[in-house]
N, C-alpha and C positions, 0 to 999 in steps of 0.2 A: 581614494575611493576603492573599496574592496570589490574585486571581480569574481569572488567565489561565494558559494553558499554552503553553510554547514547543515547537514541533516543528522539527526540524532537517532540512535538505535531504539527499536521497540520490538516487542513480540506480539503477534496477532494470532489469536485462537480462531480457527476456521470451523464452522459448524455446517452440517448439511441442512436440507430443507426441513427436516424433522427435528432440528436443533441438537443432533448428536455430534460429539467432537470428532473431527477428521484428523487435524494436525495443527501444529503451531509453526508459523513461519517467522523468520528473523528478517526484519526490514528496517529501513530508515525513513523517517517521517518528514513530509513536507506539507505545510499548511496551504501551499499554493499548487496549482495544476502544473504538472511537469510535461514539457513538450516531448511527445513520443519520438520525434526525430533526433532528440538530444540524449536519449537514454544510453549510457555507456555500454559497450559490448560486454556480454556476460551478465547483464542486469535485466530485470523485468520490472515493469510498472504495473501497479494496480491502484485502485481507488476505493475509498469508503464513502458511501452516501447514506444519508439519513433514511432509515427504513421505517416502515409502519409497525406498530406493536412493540416498540421499545428496542428491537434489535437492528443494528446497522447492517448494511449490505456491502459485501466485497464484490467488485466488478473489475472488468478490464479497464474501464474508464467510467466516470460518473458525469453524466450530462446535467442532471437535475439534482438538487439537494446535496451537492458536493461538500464533503467535510474535509478530507485530506487525501493526498496522493502518497504512495509509498514506493520505494525502490527496494528490490530484494533480489538476491541471487537464487532464491527458490522459485523455480518455474511452476507457477500454478495455472498456466493457461489451459492445459488439458483438463485439469480438475474443474476449472470454471466452465469450460465448454461442455463437459459431461453433466453439468448441473444448470443448464439453461442460461449460462453466462453470469451466474451469481451464487454466492454463498452468504451465510450469516457470519457476522463477526461476533465471536463470543467475548470480545474484549481486547483492548490494546493496552499493553503494560510496558513500562520501561524495562529494557533489558539490562539487568544489573551486572551481568558478566561482561557486557561490551558497552561501556559508557562513552568510549571515544567516538566522536562524530566523524563522518566522512566529509571531505570538502570537495565540491564539484564546481565547475565553471558556472557562473551566473546565467549562462546561455541555456541551462536546463529549463528555464522558464520562458514561455512564449512572450513575445513582445507585442 
């Protein structure tokens, strides 16, 4: 039995509340919720939830309408806090420059 999980790289375009581009972050995607207490040092977790009007929402964590969790070395906590705790996702794309997944202990997921 494998005790690790592979997370694959993506890029997420962040948009402000008026749908203007802010930045693109490099992240690793998980279709399951990641346990905050198991996030490795130097990494940050964010989540995407299903938003109204066709654009998904990026948040610290998604309670309802959860789509995916992401681990990133890009700290967007302050950016989220400055924008009422959420931003729009302008899209999630495969990161063609970094196809190599990261492997983490399976304990990143709550039991």
